[in-house]
N, C-alpha and C positions, 0 to 999 in steps of 0.2 A: 829964484822961482822953484827950484828943486825942493828946498827946505820947506817952502810954503805948501807945496803939494803933499809932502810927507806929513806935515802937521795936520792938514785937512783929512788925509786918509786915516791918520791915527785917531782923530776925533771920531770919525765914522766907525772905525773898528772898535773903539772903546764902547760907544753907544750900542753898536750892533751886537757886540759880544755879551754885554750885560742883558740886553733884551733877549738874546738867544737863551740865556740862562733862566729867564723869568717867564717866558711865554708858555702858554698851553693852548692847544688848538682844538676847536670843536667845529665840526662841519659834517654835513650829510654825505659829501663826496668821499668815497672810500679811499681813493688815492691821496686826496688832500689830508684825510685823517691819518693815513699811514705816514706821510711826510711829517706831520705834526707829532706823531708818536716817537719818531727819531729824536725830535727836539726835546720831548718830555724825558726821554731816557738820559739825554745829556744833562738836562736840568737837574735831575735827581743826583746824578753822579757828581756834578760840580758843587751842588749845595752841600752834599755830604763832605766834600773836601773842605769847604769853607767853615764847617763846624770844627775842624781840627785847628785850633788856635796856633799850634806850632808852625803851621804852614804859612800863616800870614804875618809872621813876625819878621822884622828886619833881619836880613842875612840869610833868609830861607828861600830866596827867589828861585834858585836852581832846582830845589826840591819841589817847589810849587809848580814850576814849569813842567817838570817831569811827570807830576801827578795829573796836570791838566792834559798833557799829551796823551796819557793813557785813556782819558775820557773822550777827548775830541777827535783823535785819529780815526775812529770808526764813523765819525759824523761829518767831518770836513774833508773834501777831496783835495788835499794839498797838491798832489801831483798834477791833477787836471788844471787847477788854478795857476800853478807855476808855469805850466806849458802855455796857457793862454797869455800869461804875462810876458813870456818870451816872444810870443807872436811869430812873425815871419822869421825871426832869428833862431827859432827852435831848430829848424832844419840845418842851420849853419853850425850848431853846437854838436860836439861829440856826445856819445852816450854817457861818458863819464861826466862831462860838463853839465848835461841835463840833470843827472842825478845829484850833482853837487849843488846846483842852483835850487833844485826842489828842496833839498835839505836845509840850505841857508834860508830860503824863503819861509819855510815852515817854522824854523827856529825864531826868526825875527817876529813872526806873527804871534807865536806862543808867548814870547817875552812881552809883547805889547798887551796881550790878553791878561797875563799875570799881573802886569802893572795896573791895568784897568780895574781888576777885581778888588784891589786893595783900597782904592779911593773913590770910585764912581758910585753915586747914589741916585736911585730913581724913586720917584714918588708913586707913580702908577703907570699902567699901560693898558691899552685897549686894542683888542683884536679887531681887525677890519674884515668883515665878511667878503669873500671873493665875489666879484661882479658877475663872473660866469665860470663855468667849468673849463678846465684846461683841455684843449683839443688833443693833447698828447698825454696819455696816462703815465708816461715816464718822466714828466716834468710838472712841477707845481710851483706856484708863486704864493708866498705868505706875506701879508702886509700887516704891520703893527704900528700903532701910534704910541709913543712913549713920552712921558713927562718927567723931566729931571726935577731934583729937589728945588731948584730955583725957578721952576715954572716953565722952563723952555720945553717946547714940544718938538719932537722929531718923528718923522714918518720913515719907517724902514721897510724895504721890500726885500724879502729873502727868496733866492732862487734855489730850488731843490731839484736834483736830478737822480733818477733811479737807473742803476746799472747792475747787472748780475744779481738782481733781486734786492739791492740795498739802496736806500735813500741817503744822499749826501748833499751837503751845502756846497754850492759852487760859485756863489756870488751874492753880494748885498749892495743895495743902493740907498743912500740917505737923502731924504727930502728931494728926490728926483734929480739931484744935481751931482752928488758925489758917488761915483761908481767905483767900488773898491778895485775890482779887477781891471777896469779900464784905466784908472788912475795909476796903478802900478805898471800897467803895460806901457803907458806913455812915459813913465819914468825910466823904464828899461830901455825904450827906444831912444830917449834923450841921452842916456849914458852910453849907448852904442855909438851915437853920433859924436859925442864928446871924446870917446876913446877910440875913434877910427875903426869901429867894427871889431874890436878885440873882445871876443866873448869872455875869455878867461879873466881879463882885466875888469870887465864890467861886473862879473860875478863877485870878485873881491871888493870892488868899489861899492857894490850894492850892500854888502855886509857892513862896510864902514858907514855908509850914508844912512841906512834905515834902522840899524841896531838901536832899539829904544834905550839901551844903556848909555848911549852917547848923546842924549838930549841936551845935556848941559853944554855940549860943544856947539 
């Protein structure tokens, strides 16, 4: 069950990330446009990276991950997401353990993104206009329909949050059923149960279970 969940989430992350790199936002709502502007900046940065052929060659994964990290760290709130993934167990963890998990969580996501960049192809995408303005100017939801090369359609919902004047991505949902943050949160809770509440062991187990470099296992 755990591996099935990981596979589903990786599929969502792959699609979500590629769409994140491809999307542009046009809307009359100022805060909606601001949130889209953050995505556009990330788009430009990643596309520039992909123009460097040496980064997408076999054996250059670590360098590609490092370059992607530089572009995405200002855009994705990894600390916030990792805290939500830990859920009620966040308070049980020490300050050091929280920082350790945030780092491991970020690394595994970036590795997955890097792997997705090399092989995933999209045919086209369509921005879905917002049905109504957000009641909270510090939060925005951006919806995109994306079509893969084989004709498969995915609907992605991006959740953006503004703190200290900066917009960051805090979650994404695929086809209304795969919630990235919630899926990882459930996996963390499952590992806590399996490992009798040992946070340190769960963190190390997480690295072993979710690391995309271990797909063959």
